N, C-alpha and C positions, 0 to 999 in steps of 0.2 A: 216417329220416333218415341212419340209418348206411349201413345198405344203399348210398344213394343216393351218399354220400360214398366208399365202397370202391370202386364202379363208377367216378366219376369219378377216384380215385385209380390204377387199373386202367389205364384209358383214357390218362392222361396219360404213365403209364411207358411205356405201348409206345408212344406219340406219339414221346416224349424218346428212345427207342431209334430208334425211325426217323428222327428228323430228326437223330441225330449219327449215323449212317449215311450218310446222303444228301450231310452237309454234307460238302464239297468244300476241304481248305483248298489255300494255293499252292503247296506240295510236292509236289501227290498228282497223281498217274500218271492220275485219274481226269476231271481237268479236260476233256477233250477230252469228254466224254458233254456237260456243260452248254454247249458253245458256242452252242449254239444258243438258249440259254435267256436271252442278254442281251438278246433283244428283250421277254420279259417281265418279267424282274428287273430291268431298267435296266443303263447299261453297263458294272458291277460283275461282273454275273453274281448267281447264285442265294447265291453265298457271307453277303454281308452280310444281308440278307435273311432266309437260313437261323439264322444269328448270333442275330437279333433275335425270330425266333419259340423259337428253343431259351431264351432266358433267359426271353421270355413262360411258356413250361411250366413251366421251372424251377423259377419263382417261386409261380407257381399250386400246383405238385406241393408246395412246403414249407410255403404257404399251406392247404393240404387237409389235408398233415399233421398240422398243429396245431389242426385243427379237429375231426380224427378223434380224436387224444389227449383233448381236451377232452371231446367228446361221448360218446368210450370212460368217461374218468375220473366222467363225471357219471353215466352208467348204472351202474356196478359203484361206487359209493360206498358203498351199504349195506354190501359186504363188505368193504370197505376200515376203516370206521370205526363202533365198536360203536353199536347203536341203542340202547341202555339207557343212563342213566347210571351212572356205579361207586355201590357202595353207599357210604351215607354213613359217616362214622369212629364209632364208639361211644364214647360220654363215660366215660372212665373216670377222671374226678377227684370224682365224686358217690360212689363205692364205697370203701372204703379197702383198700388195695392191702397183701398180705401181703409182709413182705421174703424175697426168696429167698436161700437160703443158696447160697454157691458149691458147685460140685461136687469129691465129694472127689478130692485130686491123685492120679496114676497113680501106682502101686507103679516104683520104680527096678529096674532088673536087679540081679542079683547082681555084686560087683565080681570079677574073675577073680585069683586069687593068683598073684604072680608068685614064682618062685623063683630 
């Protein structure tokens, strides 16, 4: 399943790059190339059609990215979370505890004599 999603992701990425490179804006000098395409795409030429295709491809790319993240997380969930439950805490109230004495204080350095 994840291999299929990765192949689909790569295909979408390549198509998005190609559509963006082919897309002609109003200020572009390459508009003369698509003058004959007005009959195929309508009166406005391929610009409006290519914009819609780009939007659809980007939405599919985003959804596929989310699916890939979910599949990858589910696949590697055992590595992220511990499988065995943590050890139960021991009951210390049943055994009497010995009071511990505080550690001895550290010795102070000798004071320097000032004359």
